[in-house]
N, C-alpha and C positions, 0 to 999 in steps of 0.2 A: 850386561843384560839389564833391561828395564823390567825388573820382575816384581817390584814392590806393589804394583796395582793388581797383581794376579790373585785369583781366588785361592784361599788357603784350604788345603785338604783337611778333613776331620779324621783321616785315617792314619794319623801319626801317633804312635805309642812311645812315650818317652820313659825309658827305663834307666836313665843315667843316674838318678838318685839312688836307685836300688842296687846298681852295680851287678856283679855276677859272681858265681862260684868258680874259682880257678880250678881247672883240672877235673871238674866233675862231669860225669856222663861220658858218652862215646865221643871220639874225635869227629869233627865235622868233615864230611866229604866236600872238598872245595873245588871240584871240577866245574861246577856251575858258577857263572859269574866271572869276575876278573880276579877272584881271590888268590888262586895259585900263583899267577904271574906276579901279582902285587907282593905276595909273601916272599917270593924269591928275590924280587928287586930290593925289597926292604932288607932282606937278609944280606944281600951283597953290599948294600950301602952301609949297614950297621955292623955286619959281622964278617964281611970279606968273602972271597971265593970259596974258602974252606966250608963255611956255613952253607953257602949255596949248594955245593956239591953234596953235603950231608942231606939237605932237603931233597935234592934230586934223586938220591939213592934211597930215600925213605928212612934215613937215620934221624933219630930224634935229636933236636937241638933247641935249647930254650931260647925264646926271644920275647922281649917285652917292649911294646911300643911306648913312645912318649905319651904321657897323660894328655888327654884332650884339654885339660885345664890350661896347659901351656900353649895351646894353639890359638891363633887369632881368629879362627873360624868358630870358636865355641865360647859361649858365655859361662859364668859360674855354674857349677853343678846344681841341678834342681830347678833352674829357671825355666819356666814354661813359655816365656815370651822372648827368649834370646834371639840373636841374629841368625845363628845356625839353624835353629828350629824353624824360624820364619822362612828362611830360604828353602829348606827341604820341603816344608809344607806347601810353599808356592809351586815348587817344581813338581811335586807329586800331584797337586791339584790340576796343574796344566796337563800332565800326562793323562789324568782321568778324563779331562774334557776332550782331548784329542782322540784317545783310543776308544772312548765311548762313541764318538761320532763315526769313527772308522768301522767299528763293529756294527753300529746301527745301520750304516749304509749297506752292510753286507747281510742285513737281516738277522743279526744276533745281538746278544747283550754282553756288555763288558763287565766282568766281575772285578771290582776295584781291590787291589792288594792293600795290605797294611805295611807301613814303613816303621820299623822299630829303631829308635835311637838308643844306643847303648854306650857304655864307657868301660873300657878295659876288657870285659868279657860278657858273654851273654849265653843264655840257654834257648835253643830253638827246637822245633820238632825234628830237625836234622841232627841234633846233638848240641854239644857245647862248642863255643868258639871264642877266641881271644881277638883283640883288636888287630893282631898281626895277620889274621886271616884276610883282612880287607873287607870291603863291602861284599855282601853275597845275598843271593836269593835262595830261599828254602822252599822247594815245591811241596813239601809235606804239609806246611801250614800256610803256604802262599803269602809269605811275608818277605820284605826286604829288610836287611839288617845293615846299619851303618854306624860306625864310630866316627864322629865328626873330625877327630884328630887325624883321620886318614887324609883329609884334604890338604893338610900341611905337608904330609909326606909326598902326595901327588905333585905338589908344587916343586918340591925338592928334586923330584925325578924328572922334571921338565914339563909339567903340565899345570902351570898356575892359571888362576882366573876363575870367574864364576861360571863361565860356560863349560870349562873343563870339569867342574864339579857337577854341573847339570848333565853333562854327557855320562858321567858315572851312574847317576840316578836313572837316566834314560836307558842305559844299557841293562841295568838290573830289571827295570820294568819290561824291557824286551824279553828277558827270560820268562817273566810272568806271562806275557802274550804267548810265547812258545808253549807254555804249560796249558793255557786255556784252549788252544787250538789242537792240542794233542801231539804236537811235534816233538816235544821233549820226551814223552814216553816212547814214541816211535824210535827216536835216536838211541835212547838207553837200551831198548830191546835189540836194535841192530848192533850196538856195541857189544852186548853180551853174547849175541849169536856169532859174531865174527871170530871170536877166539884169537884175534890178531891185534896186538897193541898198536901197530902202525895204522890199521884201519880204524880202530877206536879213536886214536888221536885225530885222524883226518875228519871223522864225523864231529868230534868235539870242536875242532877249529871252525868247521862250518857253522856250528851252533853259536859260537862266540862272535864270529863275523856277522852273522845275521842279527844278533843282539846289537852290535854296533850300528848296523844299517837301520834297525828299528829305532835306535836313539836318534838317528838323523831324520827319520820319518816324523817322529814326534816334533823335533825342533822345526822342521819345515812347516808343519801345520800350526804349531804354537806361534810362530812368527807372523802368521796371517790372521790369527783369531782375535787379536786385540785391536783397540782403536789406534794403537801405534805399534811399530815393529818391536818385537821382543829383543831381537839381536842387535847389537851395536857393532860399529867397526872394530875388528880385531877379535870378536867372539868366535867366529868360525875357526880362525887360526889357533885360538886357545884349545878348542876341542880337538883339532887335528894334532896339535902338539901332545895333548894328553894321550891320544890314541897311539901315537908313535912311541911315547915314553914306555908303554907297557907291551910293546911288540916282543914276541919270543926271540927274534934274532938279536934285537938290541940287548935283551936280558942275557942271552948266551954269550954275546960278545963282551959285555961288561964283566961277566964272570970268568973271562979268559978261556972260554971253551970254543970249540969249532962250531960253526953254524950247522945245525942238524935239523933240517925241515921235517924229517920223519918223526922227530920227537916233539914238534910244536903241538901245543894244546889250545892256543888262542889266536895264532896267526902272526905273521910278520908285521913290522911297523907299517910298511907300505900297504899291506892288505887291510889292516885295521883302518888306516886313513882312507883308503879307497872306498871301503864299504860305508863308513860314516858319511863320506862325501856323497855317495850314491843316494843314501836316504835323504840327506839334506837337499840335494838337487831335485829329486823326483817326488818325494813325499808319498811314494807308492810302495806299500808293503810287498806287492807282487814283484817289485824290482829287487827284492832282497833274497832272491833264491841263491844263496851261497852254496847250496849243495850241488848245483849244476853249473854255476858260472864262475867258479874260482879260477 
C-alpha cells in the first residue's frame, strides 16, 4: 500500500506506555469485531484443540499473547512516532475521509471514532481486555482498540501484509458505522428477543460480514481519493487471505471439530472473502445488506 502520503488522524490515543491492569474489571464481551474468532484461532495455535474447546464451552483458560515489543510491526514502547502508530493513524485518517464523504452525501454527519493503541491489556467502557482478545470496537465509548502485536499473529494465521492490517482497521470502523446508523442496537435487540442461540448467531454473522463489506467500501473509495492509487498489486489478495484466515469453518476445522454452520458467529472463510470483495468492487454501502443477501 502507498500509505505514507495519507493524512494522519489526530484521533489516536496511545496507551502503550501506560499498560493496563490485568484481570481488573468485568470481562469484555467480544461478540463485536473479530475478537472471538481471533482469540480461538490464537488459542488453537498456541494452546491446541483442548484450549479451543475450553473457550468454546466457556471454560476459563489463561492465555498471554507475545509482547508487541517482539513484533516487527511495533517500535519501542512509548514512542509516539513509530511505524506502527504512523500506519494506523494513516489508515484511520483515510477511513475518516471516506466515511465523512459517504455520510455527507447522505445528508448526515460522520462522528469520528478514537483508535486506542494498547499493549498487553486495556480498560474500555466495555470492560477490561487483554491482547488475546484481538482488535475490538466498544460501542459504549465508540473507540477501536488494537494491540499492534496482533498483526504479527495475523500474519502467522495466513494474513500477512499491510492491506491485511488495513482490513482489520476497516472492519472495526465498519462496526462503528453500524453503531452510528443504529443497526448495531437493532441487532442486539433482535438477538435478545429471539431467545434462540442459532438465530442470535445468524444475526451476529450478518453483522460481521457487513463490517467486512464496509471495510471493502472504504478501500474502494480510498484507492480513488489520492493522486495515486493507494492499493498496489497483491494488496487485495492480502486482504482476502486475512478474511479467509479468520473464517469460522477454518477455525473449527483447525480445532479438529466438525464444521457447524449454526454455531458460526463471524461467517465462513468464503463468506468473509465474498463480502470484502463486494465492498471493494462496488464501493456502495447499500450493497452490503448481509441480512438479506447471504
